[in-house]
C-alpha positions in Angstrom: -64.4 -1.0 125.9 -62.4 -3.3 123.8 -58.7 -2.5 123.1 -58.1 -0.6 119.9 -55.6 1.6 118.1 -56.0 4.4 115.6 -53.6 4.6 112.7 -53.2 7.7 110.6 -51.4 7.4 107.3 -50.2 10.7 105.8 -49.9 10.0 102.1 -47.3 12.6 101.3 -49.4 15.7 102.2 -47.9 19.1 101.6 -50.0 21.0 104.2 -50.1 20.9 108.0 -51.4 17.4 108.2 -48.2 16.0 109.6 -48.0 18.6 112.4 -51.7 18.1 113.3 -51.1 14.3 113.6 -48.0 14.8 115.6 -50.0 16.8 118.2 -52.5 14.0 118.4 -50.0 11.2 118.8 -48.2 13.2 121.6 -51.4 13.3 123.7 -53.0 9.9 122.8 -51.0 6.7 123.3 -53.5 4.7 121.2 -52.8 6.9 118.1 -50.0 5.8 115.7 -48.9 7.6 112.6 -47.0 6.8 109.4 -46.0 9.2 106.6 -45.2 8.5 102.9 -42.4 10.5 101.4 -44.6 11.1 98.4 -48.3 10.6 97.5 -48.8 7.0 96.5 -52.6 6.8 96.5 -55.4 5.3 98.7 -54.5 1.6 98.3 -50.9 2.2 99.3 -51.9 4.3 102.3 -54.3 1.6 103.4 -51.7 -1.1 103.0 -49.2 0.9 105.1 -51.7 1.1 107.9 -52.8 -2.5 107.7 -49.3 -3.9 107.5 -48.4 -2.0 110.6 -51.6 -2.7 112.5 -51.5 -5.0 115.5 -55.2 -6.0 115.8 -56.7 -9.0 114.0 -59.7 -6.9 112.7 -59.2 -3.7 110.6 -61.5 -0.9 109.9 -60.7 1.6 107.1 -62.1 5.1 106.8 -61.1 8.1 104.7 -60.0 11.4 106.2 -62.3 13.7 104.3 -65.1 13.5 106.9 -67.8 12.2 104.6 -68.1 8.9 106.4 -69.5 9.0 110.0 -67.1 7.3 112.5 -70.1 6.3 114.5 -70.8 3.7 111.9 -67.6 1.9 112.8 -69.3 0.5 115.8 -71.9 -1.3 113.7 -69.3 -2.7 111.4 -67.2 -4.1 114.3 -70.3 -5.5 116.0 -71.2 -7.4 112.8 -67.7 -8.8 112.8 -67.8 -9.8 116.5 -71.3 -11.4 116.0 -69.8 -14.1 113.7 -70.1 -17.7 114.7 -66.8 -19.4 115.6 -64.9 -20.3 112.5 -67.5 -18.8 110.2 -69.3 -15.7 109.0 -68.0 -12.9 106.7 -64.4 -12.0 106.5 -65.4 -8.5 105.5 -68.4 -6.2 106.4 -68.5 -3.3 103.9 -70.5 -0.1 104.2 -72.8 1.1 101.5 -73.6 4.8 101.6 -77.2 6.0 101.8 -78.4 9.6 101.0 -75.1 10.5 99.4 -74.2 14.1 99.7 -72.0 14.3 96.5 -72.9 16.4 93.5 -75.1 15.0 90.7 -72.2 14.3 88.3 -70.3 12.3 90.9 -73.4 10.3 91.9 -74.3 9.5 88.3 -70.7 8.5 87.4 -70.5 6.3 90.4 -73.8 4.6 89.6 -72.6 3.8 86.1 -69.2 2.5 87.3 -70.8 0.4 90.0 -73.2 -1.2 87.5 -70.4 -2.1 85.1 -68.2 -3.5 87.8 -71.0 -5.6 89.3 -71.9 -7.1 85.9 -68.3 -8.1 85.3 -67.2 -9.2 88.7 -70.5 -10.2 90.5 -69.1 -8.8 93.7 -72.5 -8.1 95.2 -71.9 -4.5 96.2 -73.7 -1.4 94.9 -71.2 1.1 96.4 -67.5 0.1 96.1 -66.5 3.7 96.7 -67.4 3.7 100.4 -64.2 3.6 102.4 -65.9 2.2 105.5 -65.0 -1.5 105.7 -64.2 -3.9 108.5 -62.3 -7.1 107.7 -59.9 -9.7 109.0 -56.3 -8.6 108.7 -55.3 -12.2 107.8 -57.8 -12.3 105.0 -56.4 -9.0 103.6 -52.9 -10.3 103.7 -54.0 -13.2 101.4 -55.1 -10.9 98.6 -52.9 -10.1 95.6 -51.8 -6.5 96.0 -51.9 -3.9 93.2 -52.5 -0.2 93.0 -56.2 0.7 93.4 -57.0 -2.7 95.0 -59.3 -0.9 97.4 -61.9 -0.6 94.7 -62.1 -4.4 94.5 -61.9 -5.7 98.0 -65.3 -7.5 98.0 -64.6 -9.3 94.7 -61.1 -10.3 95.8 -62.3 -11.5 99.2 -64.8 -13.7 97.4 -62.1 -14.9 95.0 -60.3 -16.3 98.1 -63.5 -18.1 99.3 -64.4 -15.6 102.0 -67.9 -14.4 102.7 -68.7 -10.6 102.4 -71.6 -8.8 104.1 -72.9 -5.3 103.5 -74.3 -2.7 105.9 -76.0 0.6 105.0 -74.1 3.6 106.4 -74.5 7.4 106.5 -72.8 10.0 104.3 -72.0 13.6 104.9 -70.6 16.5 102.9 -66.9 16.8 102.6 -65.6 19.0 105.4 -62.1 19.7 104.0 -59.7 19.1 101.2 -60.4 18.3 97.6 -61.0 15.0 95.9 -58.3 13.9 93.6 -60.8 11.6 91.7 -62.4 12.9 88.5 -64.3 11.2 85.7 -61.4 11.3 83.3 -58.6 10.1 85.6 -60.8 7.4 87.0 -62.1 6.1 83.7 -58.9 5.0 82.0 -57.2 3.5 85.1 -60.6 2.0 86.2 -61.0 0.1 83.0 -57.5 -1.4 83.2 -57.9 -2.3 86.9 -61.4 -3.8 86.2 -60.2 -6.0 83.4 -57.1 -7.0 85.5 -59.3 -8.0 88.4 -61.7 -9.9 86.1 -58.7 -11.8 84.9 -57.6 -12.6 88.5 -61.2 -13.8 89.3 -61.2 -16.2 86.3 -57.8 -17.6 87.0 -58.5 -18.6 90.6 -59.3 -22.2 91.4 -60.3 -23.1 95.0 -60.1 -26.9 95.7 -61.9 -28.7 98.5 -59.1 -29.6 101.0 -59.1 -32.4 103.4 -56.4 -33.6 105.7 -55.0 -37.0 104.9 
């Protein structure tokens, strides 16, 4: 067993999430928790966790139960199998046999196709929260709200390799999604065009020590 920590980020919840997490941290020394004073979104929650993490490799996962934690092992093993000084800086999950309703699956398919055509990020499922990556590589990315939808593209922008692994998917066991077609469409277009601008403005020189 390799050393690890589990970080919960409570993004301004108004239910009993904070109390449930407090019970867990009291009985498990390897669990740490952080709470936002108000809801700031998925990207901000992930950033809070990553900035406070102590390990060099990060794995992100949503709290809605749709991703199987057992798949974390496969992502970490792929990261650990990298040759010294090489290999992917990120291993991202791609969901198979999705358990979402038809509308969500179709809207995701269209959104993924448009994003791939504009960014050439190589992934067919940017909405999967299961990702393993080097913390140092993440810290080199330009941060903005909703950045979590563009991790592979921005990793490649910085010259990093990205790999993909098929992962499982389950029905949501609790809570309600805050993403809908209308609230994703407007913001998504702005974020997509902004990320495309960032991709086009990056120049990576070949560096040699003199």
